[in-house]
Backbone bond lengths (Angstrom), bond angles and torsions (degrees), N, CA, C in turn:
res aa  C-N    CA-C-N  psi(-1)  N-CA   C-N-CA  omega(-1)  CA-C   N-CA-C  phi
1 X - - - 1.458 - - 1.537 108.75 -
2 X 1.332 115.04 135.61 1.442 119.26 179.80 1.539 109.21 -76.07
3 X 1.315 114.35 161.29 1.454 120.13 -179.07 1.532 110.66 -62.87
4 X 1.297 115.51 136.51 1.461 122.95 178.20 1.531 109.77 -104.61
5 X 1.285 115.29 154.77 1.465 120.97 172.61 1.519 106.81 -98.19
6 X 1.317 116.67 118.92 1.468 122.00 -177.25 1.514 106.75 -119.46
7 X 1.325 117.57 111.86 1.453 121.68 -174.67 1.528 112.01 -140.16
8 X 1.322 113.29 165.06 1.441 122.87 169.57 1.528 105.37 -139.20
9 X 1.316 116.87 128.51 1.473 121.77 179.36 1.531 109.01 -114.83
10 X 1.309 115.22 122.87 1.478 119.78 177.54 1.519 109.09 -70.64
11 X 1.306 117.21 132.20 1.453 121.47 -179.12 1.513 112.46 -71.86
12 X 1.331 117.91 -32.18 1.464 119.12 -174.37 1.521 114.55 -74.97
13 X 1.351 118.14 -30.59 1.476 119.26 -178.02 1.519 113.77 -133.71
14 X 1.327 118.06 1.88 1.457 120.87 177.37 1.506 116.15 75.28
15 X 1.342 117.86 5.05 1.449 119.08 -178.83 1.513 110.25 -66.47
16 X 1.339 115.39 134.44 1.467 121.29 178.90 1.527 108.88 -98.19
17 X 1.324 114.43 136.14 1.468 122.34 177.18 1.522 108.74 -111.52
18 X 1.329 115.82 139.91 1.451 124.53 178.39 1.512 110.79 -119.72
19 X 1.324 119.64 149.13 1.465 120.04 175.43 1.508 110.63 -56.85
20 X 1.320 117.23 132.64 1.461 121.16 179.74 1.532 109.67 -106.11
21 X 1.304 114.57 153.46 1.467 120.12 177.26 1.527 108.53 -107.73
22 X 1.326 115.40 145.94 1.457 119.10 176.99 1.530 110.39 -78.20
23 X 1.296 117.07 -179.37 1.476 120.99 -175.40 1.541 113.32 -63.80
24 X 1.331 115.92 -16.08 1.465 120.98 177.04 1.536 113.12 -95.44
25 X 1.334 116.32 1.85 1.434 120.77 177.74 1.511 116.10 89.00
26 X 1.335 116.69 11.27 1.460 120.19 -178.30 1.538 110.30 -100.37
27 X 1.350 114.63 148.09 1.462 120.25 165.29 1.533 104.85 -77.78
28 X 1.336 117.14 155.51 1.473 121.82 179.37 1.528 108.25 -122.55
29 X 1.334 115.74 132.21 1.454 120.79 179.56 1.530 109.43 -127.57
30 X 1.340 115.38 151.82 1.469 120.73 179.81 1.507 109.91 -121.58
31 X 1.328 115.41 141.02 1.458 123.35 179.98 1.512 108.42 -81.97
32 X 1.345 118.51 116.94 1.463 120.53 -177.47 1.519 114.31 -65.19
33 X 1.328 118.71 -17.06 1.459 119.97 177.47 1.517 111.49 -69.17
34 X 1.330 117.56 -14.40 1.462 121.06 177.79 1.526 113.60 -85.53
35 X 1.336 115.65 -1.82 1.471 118.28 -178.59 1.516 111.89 62.06
36 X 1.305 117.15 -140.12 1.480 121.58 -178.63 1.512 112.30 -63.54
37 X 1.332 118.20 -23.08 1.459 120.91 179.99 1.522 112.87 -66.54
38 X 1.340 117.72 -15.93 1.447 120.09 177.93 1.543 112.48 -65.05
39 X 1.340 115.65 -17.41 1.460 119.91 179.73 1.520 112.89 -76.62
40 X 1.309 117.01 -17.88 1.460 121.51 -178.61 1.525 109.19 -74.70
41 X 1.319 115.72 134.29 1.478 120.48 -177.00 1.526 111.89 -55.96
42 X 1.320 118.74 -38.28 1.466 120.92 -177.25 1.528 112.26 -68.89
43 X 1.336 117.30 -14.75 1.445 120.97 179.49 1.546 112.97 -100.97
44 X 1.314 116.50 0.80 1.465 119.46 -178.45 1.541 111.06 -96.46
45 X 1.313 113.50 155.25 1.474 121.41 -177.18 1.518 107.83 -103.95
46 X 1.327 116.99 137.01 1.471 121.97 175.97 1.506 108.77 -88.29
47 X 1.323 116.32 132.60 1.453 123.06 -178.46 1.522 109.10 -125.43
48 X 1.308 118.93 128.10 1.448 123.68 -174.55 1.536 113.52 -82.88
49 X 1.353 116.08 -48.44 1.462 117.93 -169.87 1.544 112.04 -106.52
50 X 1.311 114.61 159.50 1.441 120.95 176.77 1.530 110.89 -65.48
51 X 1.322 116.72 -36.08 1.492 120.40 179.14 1.529 109.80 -63.01
52 X 1.336 116.68 -43.43 1.469 119.09 177.83 1.527 111.22 -65.57
53 X 1.333 116.33 -36.95 1.465 121.59 179.66 1.546 109.10 -61.02
54 X 1.322 117.25 -45.67 1.457 121.46 178.24 1.525 111.01 -60.88
55 X 1.310 116.72 -39.28 1.464 120.54 178.26 1.547 110.83 -62.21
56 X 1.310 117.32 -42.08 1.475 120.31 178.10 1.528 111.20 -66.11
57 X 1.346 116.39 -40.76 1.455 119.77 179.32 1.518 109.18 -61.73
58 X 1.313 117.69 -44.56 1.448 121.05 -179.30 1.528 113.71 -64.56
59 X 1.359 115.98 -19.47 1.466 121.21 175.95 1.531 111.58 -93.63
60 X 1.343 115.80 5.61 1.492 120.03 174.74 1.510 116.05 95.23
61 X 1.340 118.40 5.77 1.459 119.24 -179.30 1.556 110.40 -74.52
62 X 1.330 115.17 146.90 1.453 121.98 174.33 1.521 108.55 -80.91
63 X 1.339 116.44 156.12 1.455 122.11 -177.40 1.507 111.10 -126.93
64 X 1.331 116.09 138.26 1.467 120.91 172.71 1.519 108.31 -72.53
65 X 1.359 115.31 121.19 1.466 120.42 -175.81 1.525 108.81 -133.34
66 X 1.357 115.13 151.01 1.471 120.93 -177.37 1.522 109.80 -117.06
67 X 1.344 116.50 133.90 1.458 122.45 179.32 1.511 111.97 -74.40
68 X 1.324 117.31 138.17 1.465 120.85 -178.72 1.534 113.58 -72.65
69 X 1.301 118.25 -24.05 1.476 120.55 -179.65 1.540 110.32 -94.64
70 X 1.319 117.35 -50.56 1.457 120.98 -173.99 1.516 113.49 -88.59
71 X 1.344 116.72 -16.72 1.458 122.71 -175.65 1.524 111.20 63.80
72 X 1.328 116.54 16.77 1.468 122.02 179.72 1.524 108.87 -77.39
73 X 1.351 114.31 137.42 1.451 122.05 -179.31 1.525 108.60 -104.26
74 X 1.341 115.95 119.52 1.474 121.82 -178.14 1.517 110.99 -129.86
75 X 1.338 115.86 156.41 1.456 121.88 172.21 1.527 104.48 -90.23
76 X 1.324 116.40 118.01 1.480 123.08 -174.95 1.509 109.41 -106.77
77 X 1.337 115.96 131.35 1.471 121.26 178.92 1.533 110.53 -66.74
78 X 1.329 115.69 144.31 1.446 121.44 -178.87 1.508 112.96 -54.55
79 X 1.311 117.63 -37.15 1.470 120.27 -178.06 1.519 112.91 -63.94
80 X 1.337 118.27 -17.71 1.453 122.10 179.28 1.529 113.93 -98.97
81 X 1.340 116.40 3.46 1.454 122.26 -177.85 1.524 110.53 -100.51
82 X 1.311 115.68 135.32 1.462 121.26 177.30 1.539 108.67 -108.12
83 X 1.330 115.48 129.96 1.476 121.17 176.96 1.521 106.10 -113.73
84 X 1.329 115.75 121.96 1.468 119.64 179.36 1.515 109.92 -138.54
85 X 1.347 116.60 156.82 1.473 120.31 -179.07 1.515 111.92 -66.20
């Protein structure tokens, strides 16, 4: 699979967020069925590849993403994430 562009752009200020990796090199995703508890590190799933990350997003999982301007790391809902070639 070719590399995908996975982003979230805030409507209020145009800041672009990109999937971030943890210190072990994994993307982190949260199961939305857990509600607010998905934000807790112990409830998140580690994902190694971009292809697997896309699969989780398509199943509705939230993704830990970092803003390019603020460097803020947030858990972003799948519905707010854009996947493009």
